[in-house]
VOLO-657335 format. One record per residue (C-alpha): residue in three letters; x, y, z. Coordinates in steps of 0.5 Angstrom, whole numbers, padded with zeros to 4 digits, always signed. Example, Ala and Ser with C-alpha at 12.3 -4.5 7.8 and 13.67 -1.06 7.14 Angstrom:
residues 2
Ala+0025-0009+0016;Ser+0027-0002+0014;
//
This chain:
residues 452
Met+0000-0001+0000;Ala+0003+0007-0002;Gly+0005+0012+0003;His+0006+0018+0000;Pro+0001+0022-0005;Ile+0007+0021-0011;Asp+0005+0014-0011;Tyr-0002+0014-0010;Tyr-0006+0009-0015;Val-0012+0014-0016;Tyr-0009+0020-0015;Ser-0001+0019-0016;Ser-0002+0025-0023;Ser-0003+0030-0018;Trp+0003+0029-0015;Gly+0008+0026-0020;Thr+0008+0023-0027;Asp+0009+0015-0029;Glu+0017+0017-0032;Gly+0019+0021-0026;Arg+0016+0014-0021;Lys+0020+0010-0026;Ile+0027+0014-0025;Phe+0027+0014-0018;Ser+0023+0007-0017;Glu+0027+0003-0012;Glu+0029-0002-0018;Gln+0031+0002-0022;Met+0036+0005-0017;Ile+0039-0002-0016;Asp+0039-0003-0023;Arg+0044+0003-0023;Trp+0048+0001-0018;Leu+0049-0006-0022;Lys+0050-0002-0028;Ile+0056+0001-0025;Glu+0059-0004-0021;Ala+0059-0008-0028;Ala+0062-0002-0031;Leu+0067-0002-0025;Ala+0068-0010-0026;Glu+0070-0008-0034;Ala+0075-0003-0032;Glu+0079-0007-0028;Ala+0079-0012-0032;Glu+0081-0009-0037;Met+0087-0006-0033;Gly+0089-0013-0030;Ile+0086-0012-0023;Ile+0080-0017-0024;Pro+0080-0023-0028;Asp+0077-0022-0035;Trp+0073-0028-0034;Ala+0069-0025-0026;Ala+0069-0019-0031;Arg+0065-0022-0036;Glu+0061-0026-0031;Ile+0058-0019-0026;Ser+0057-0015-0033;Ala+0053-0020-0036;Lys+0049-0021-0028;Ala+0048-0014-0028;Ser+0041-0014-0028;Val+0036-0012-0022;Glu+0031-0017-0025;Arg+0036-0022-0024;Ile+0038-0021-0016;Asp+0033-0024-0011;Leu+0030-0017-0008;Asn+0027-0021-0001;Leu+0034-0023+0000;Ala+0037-0016-0001;Arg+0031-0014+0004;Ala+0032-0019+0009;Glu+0040-0017+0009;Gln+0039-0010+0010;Gln+0034-0011+0016;Lys+0040-0015+0019;Thr+0046-0011+0017;Arg+0043-0004+0017;His+0047-0002+0011;Ser+0046+0002+0006;Leu+0049-0002+0000;Val+0051-0009+0003;Pro+0045-0012+0002;Val+0044-0011-0006;Ile+0052-0013-0006;Arg+0051-0019-0003;Ala+0044-0021-0007;Phe+0049-0019-0013;Ala+0055-0023-0012;Lys+0050-0030-0010;Val+0048-0029-0017;Cys+0054-0028-0020;Gly+0057-0035-0017;Glu+0062-0036-0012;Lys+0068-0035-0016;Ala+0066-0029-0019;Gly+0062-0026-0014;Glu+0068-0025-0010;Tyr+0070-0019-0015;Val+0064-0016-0014;His+0065-0009-0011;Phe+0072-0010-0011;Gly+0075-0003-0008;Pro+0069+0002-0008;Thr+0066+0005-0002;Thr+0058+0005-0001;Gln+0058+0013-0003;Asp+0062+0012-0009;Ile+0056+0007-0012;Ile+0051+0011-0009;Asp+0053+0018-0011;Thr+0054+0016-0018;Gly+0048+0012-0019;Asn+0044+0019-0017;Met+0048+0022-0022;Leu+0046+0017-0027;Ala+0039+0018-0025;Leu+0039+0026-0025;Arg+0042+0026-0033;Glu+0035+0022-0034;Val+0031+0028-0031;Met+0036+0033-0035;Val+0034+0030-0041;Ala+0027+0031-0039;Val+0027+0037-0036;Gln+0029+0040-0042;Arg+0024+0037-0047;Asp+0019+0039-0043;Leu+0022+0046-0043;Glu+0023+0046-0050;Ala+0016+0045-0051;Ile+0014+0050-0046;Glu+0018+0055-0050;Lys+0015+0053-0057;Arg+0009+0054-0054;Leu+0011+0061-0051;Val+0013+0063-0058;Gln+0006+0061-0061;Ile+0003+0065-0055;Thr+0006+0071-0056;Leu+0006+0071-0063;Glu-0001+0071-0063;His-0002+0076-0058;Ala+0003+0081-0058;Asp-0002+0086-0060;Thr-0008+0085-0056;Pro-0009+0090-0051;Met-0010+0089-0043;Ala-0008+0092-0036;Gly-0001+0092-0034;Arg-0001+0091-0026;Thr+0003+0092-0020;His+0002+0092-0013;Gly-0004+0088-0015;Gln-0008+0095-0019;His-0009+0097-0025;Ala-0003+0101-0028;Leu-0001+0102-0035;Pro-0004+0098-0041;Ile+0001+0093-0044;Thr-0001+0087-0049;Phe-0002+0080-0047;Gly+0004+0078-0051;Phe+0009+0082-0047;Lys+0007+0079-0041;Thr+0008+0071-0044;Ala+0014+0074-0048;Ser+0017+0075-0040;Trp+0014+0068-0038;Leu+0019+0065-0046;Gln+0026+0069-0044;Glu+0025+0066-0036;Ile+0024+0059-0040;Arg+0030+0060-0044;Arg+0034+0062-0039;His+0033+0056-0034;Leu+0035+0051-0042;Asp+0041+0055-0041;Arg+0043+0054-0034;Leu+0041+0046-0035;Glu+0046+0046-0042;Glu+0051+0050-0038;Gly+0050+0046-0031;Arg+0051+0039-0034;Glu+0059+0039-0034;Arg+0059+0042-0027;Ile+0054+0037-0025;Leu+0054+0031-0028;Val+0060+0028-0025;Gly+0062+0021-0022;Glu+0066+0018-0016;Leu+0070+0012-0015;Ala+0075+0014-0010;Gly+0074+0009-0004;Ala+0073+0010+0003;Val+0076+0017+0004;Gly+0077+0019-0003;Ser+0084+0017-0004;Tyr+0084+0011-0009;Ala+0087+0007-0004;Pro+0086+0000-0006;Trp+0087+0001-0013;Gly+0094+0006-0012;Glu+0097+0009-0018;Gln+0092+0006-0023;Gly+0086+0009-0018;Arg+0086+0015-0023;Glu+0085+0011-0029;Leu+0081+0006-0027;Glu+0076+0012-0024;Lys+0076+0016-0031;Arg+0075+0009-0035;Thr+0069+0007-0031;Met+0066+0014-0031;Asp+0067+0014-0039;Arg+0063+0008-0039;Leu+0058+0011-0035;Gly+0058+0017-0039;Leu+0059+0022-0033;Ala+0065+0026-0032;Gln+0071+0025-0028;Ser+0072+0031-0022;Asp+0079+0034-0022;Ile+0079+0031-0014;Pro+0074+0027-0010;Trp+0067+0030-0008;Gln+0064+0025-0003;Ser+0064+0031+0002;Ala+0063+0037-0003;Arg+0055+0036-0004;Asp+0055+0043-0009;Arg+0053+0039-0015;Phe+0047+0035-0013;Ala+0045+0043-0009;Glu+0046+0046-0016;Ala+0041+0041-0019;Val+0036+0041-0014;Leu+0036+0049-0014;Leu+0036+0049-0021;Leu+0030+0044-0020;Ala+0027+0049-0015;Met+0028+0055-0020;Ile+0024+0052-0026;Cys+0019+0050-0021;Ser+0018+0057-0019;Thr+0018+0060-0026;Leu+0012+0055-0027;Gly+0009+0057-0021;Arg+0009+0064-0023;Ile+0006+0062-0029;Gly+0001+0058-0026;Gly-0001+0064-0021;Glu-0001+0068-0027;Val-0007+0065-0029;Phe-0010+0063-0023;Leu-0010+0070-0022;Leu-0013+0072-0029;Gln-0018+0067-0029;Lys-0022+0070-0023;Thr-0030+0071-0024;Glu-0029+0078-0023;Val-0023+0078-0028;Asp-0024+0072-0034;Glu-0019+0075-0038;Val-0015+0068-0038;Ala-0017+0060-0036;Gln-0015+0054-0037;Gly-0017+0050-0043;Phe-0024+0046-0040;Glu-0027+0040-0043;Met-0034+0036-0042;Gly-0033+0032-0036;Arg-0028+0035-0031;Val-0031+0037-0025;Gly-0030+0043-0021;Ser-0035+0041-0015;Ser-0038+0036-0012;Thr-0044+0041-0009;Met-0043+0047-0015;Pro-0045+0044-0021;His-0042+0051-0025;Lys-0036+0051-0022;Arg-0030+0051-0027;Asn-0024+0052-0022;Pro-0016+0053-0024;Glu-0015+0046-0022;Thr-0008+0046-0026;Pro-0006+0053-0025;Glu-0007+0052-0017;Gly-0003+0044-0018;Ile+0003+0048-0021;Lys+0003+0053-0015;Gly+0002+0047-0010;Ile+0008+0044-0013;Ser+0012+0049-0014;Arg+0012+0051-0006;Leu+0014+0043-0004;Val+0019+0044-0008;Arg+0022+0051-0005;Tyr+0021+0047+0001;Arg+0025+0041+0000;Ala+0031+0045-0004;Ala+0032+0049+0003;Gly+0034+0042+0005;Ile+0039+0041+0000;Leu+0043+0047+0003;Glu+0043+0043+0010;Ala+0047+0037+0006;Met+0052+0041+0004;Glu+0055+0042+0011;Gly+0058+0035+0012;Glu+0063+0033+0016;His+0071+0031+0015;Glu+0071+0026+0009;Arg+0064+0023+0009;Asp+0058+0024+0013;Ala+0052+0021+0013;Asn+0048+0026+0017;Thr+0048+0030+0011;Trp+0049+0025+0005;Lys+0042+0021+0007;Thr+0038+0027+0007;Glu+0039+0027-0001;Trp+0036+0020-0002;Val+0030+0024+0000;Ile+0030+0030-0004;Ile+0033+0029-0010;Pro+0028+0024-0012;Glu+0022+0028-0009;Val+0024+0035-0013;Ser+0025+0031-0019;Ile+0019+0027-0019;Tyr+0015+0034-0017;Thr+0019+0038-0022;Leu+0017+0033-0028;Ala+0009+0034-0025;Ala+0009+0041-0026;Leu+0013+0042-0032;Ala+0007+0037-0035;Lys+0002+0041-0032;Thr+0004+0047-0034;Arg+0005+0044-0042;Gln-0003+0042-0041;Leu-0005+0049-0038;Leu-0001+0052-0044;Asp-0003+0048-0050;Gly-0010+0049-0047;Leu-0010+0056-0045;Ala-0016+0060-0047;Val-0015+0068-0048;Asn-0021+0073-0047;Arg-0019+0078-0051;Gly-0026+0082-0050;Asn-0025+0082-0043;Met-0019+0084-0043;Arg-0020+0090-0048;Ala-0027+0092-0043;Asn-0022+0091-0036;Leu-0018+0097-0038;Asp-0024+0101-0039;Arg-0026+0099-0032;Thr-0022+0105-0028;Arg-0025+0110-0033;Gly-0019+0113-0036;Leu-0015+0113-0030;Ile-0010+0107-0033;Leu-0008+0113-0037;Ser-0007+0118-0032;Glu+0001+0118-0034;Arg+0000+0119-0041;Ala-0005+0125-0039;Met+0001+0128-0035;Phe+0006+0127-0040;Val+0001+0131-0045;Leu+0000+0136-0040;Gly+0007+0137-0038;Glu+0009+0139-0045;His+0005+0145-0043;Leu+0005+0146-0036;Gly+0012+0143-0034;Lys+0012+0136-0031;Gln+0011+0137-0023;Thr+0005+0142-0025;Ala+0002+0136-0029;His+0003+0131-0024;Glu-0001+0135-0019;Val-0007+0137-0024;Val-0007+0130-0026;Tyr-0007+0127-0019;Glu-0012+0131-0016;Ala-0017+0130-0022;Ser-0015+0123-0022;Met-0018+0123-0013;Lys-0024+0127-0016;Ala-0026+0122-0022;Phe-0024+0116-0017;Glu-0028+0119-0011;Ala-0034+0120-0016;Gly-0034+0115-0020;Lys-0033+0119-0026;Asp-0030+0119-0032;Leu-0022+0122-0032;Thr-0023+0125-0039;Thr-0029+0129-0037;Val-0026+0131-0030;Leu-0019+0133-0033;Ala-0024+0137-0039;Ala-0027+0141-0034;Asp-0021+0143-0030;Pro-0019+0151-0032;Arg-0012+0149-0032;Val-0013+0144-0037;Arg-0018+0148-0042;Lys-0013+0153-0042;Val-0008+0149-0046;Leu-0012+0143-0049;Ser-0019+0142-0052;Glu-0023+0136-0049;Glu-0023+0133-0056;Ala-0015+0133-0055;Ile-0016+0129-0048;Arg-0020+0124-0051;Lys-0016+0123-0057;Phe-0010+0121-0053;Met-0014+0117-0047;Asp-0015+0111-0052;Pro-0012+0105-0048;Val-0010+0102-0054;Thr-0006+0106-0056;Tyr-0001+0107-0050;Thr+0002+0100-0050;Gly+0009+0103-0051;Leu+0014+0098-0054;Cys+0010+0092-0051;Ala+0008+0089-0058;Arg+0015+0090-0061;Leu+0019+0087-0055;Ala+0014+0082-0056;Arg+0015+0080-0063;Glu+0023+0081-0062;Thr+0023+0075-0056;Ala+0019+0071-0060;Ser+0024+0071-0066;Gln+0029+0070-0062;Lys+0034+0064-0063;Arg+0036+0061-0056;Lys+0044+0060-0057;Lys+0045+0052-0056;Asn+0051+0049-0052;Val+0054+0043-0056;
//
């Protein structure tokens, strides 16, 4: 029976994806350990450290499907060790003679850390795929709505007119920066280790560094300049990058959530018949997907804080901090893949209400153009004086529920320099979006520089 929402049978899609769960399943984790043991044995045989026949047997049997997990479980309960139970079960499969050469020299953390790097490599491939899909979709939305006017908001209030494409262009560029970070971080992050109990390569002596390199080459991981058993910044960088990505997804989801409010109704998640918003209110079309993205984003940030604690290990190895990564890395990775999947779904079906965007521009009866009025009047009265005039007119319009144009036209100071017709001409919010449309198109047309 599953004890975590990630693994629930009915509700698991709310918190994870099948892909993420598979990457971090216990079977896949053990299988990665065995693949590392096989790569090590092959490299050791190649260098004359163990017999060729032993390496061939170890390599041929290195699959989680071949070992007795019940035996491994019993051994774990007896030994309380992180890796020895699997090593014993694997050695038994390899036979009495070849089994003696299983795990010949490395320490437990060598295998587990390198296994987590292999898992993170899979995660990074999946994250890049989903980010690129989100990038592509945001390019489409940005181009489609480069000229779609809407209210720009600051402090939760109407500020100045913008375009929806300008807003989504900001999302787009943030996603692109994460793709850049992902590609730039691979070289630093995806590094294995195989250095023995304290990182001194003592079991292999002068052959240690070359053995590590050959093993990592087989696994497709880089080799560190110096063993990193107590230097946990690589895992921290990976987890914090995932947390940053989720925070961006949370920002997108949060924006849709706010713009989908009944009183705003400018943007909404897609709706399909059969989707239920409430068990008691049949009319509800709740923003479940944006809510889910925001919820996952919070979970990831809270988990990510723990990865910084894991960086403060003692001496050459410290299981007090190391084992926290066993929980943090899988959870953050699975949650991130879930948030990415939900964001793709949200953007693919995003509904944009152009009519309400335009109507909401008029909700403040011209107040959203107070800045423009100030600058136009400033040409005649000076900027500071114009600010005072427009401020007074805005407060009157706000309190009386009147149109700002009407209040301005009634002000003697304004009438001396501008006619009501001239005022109404520049008080059209659609004509005051600045460079929003241009910047949206330029952003959408940019090509991200991909690192090869």
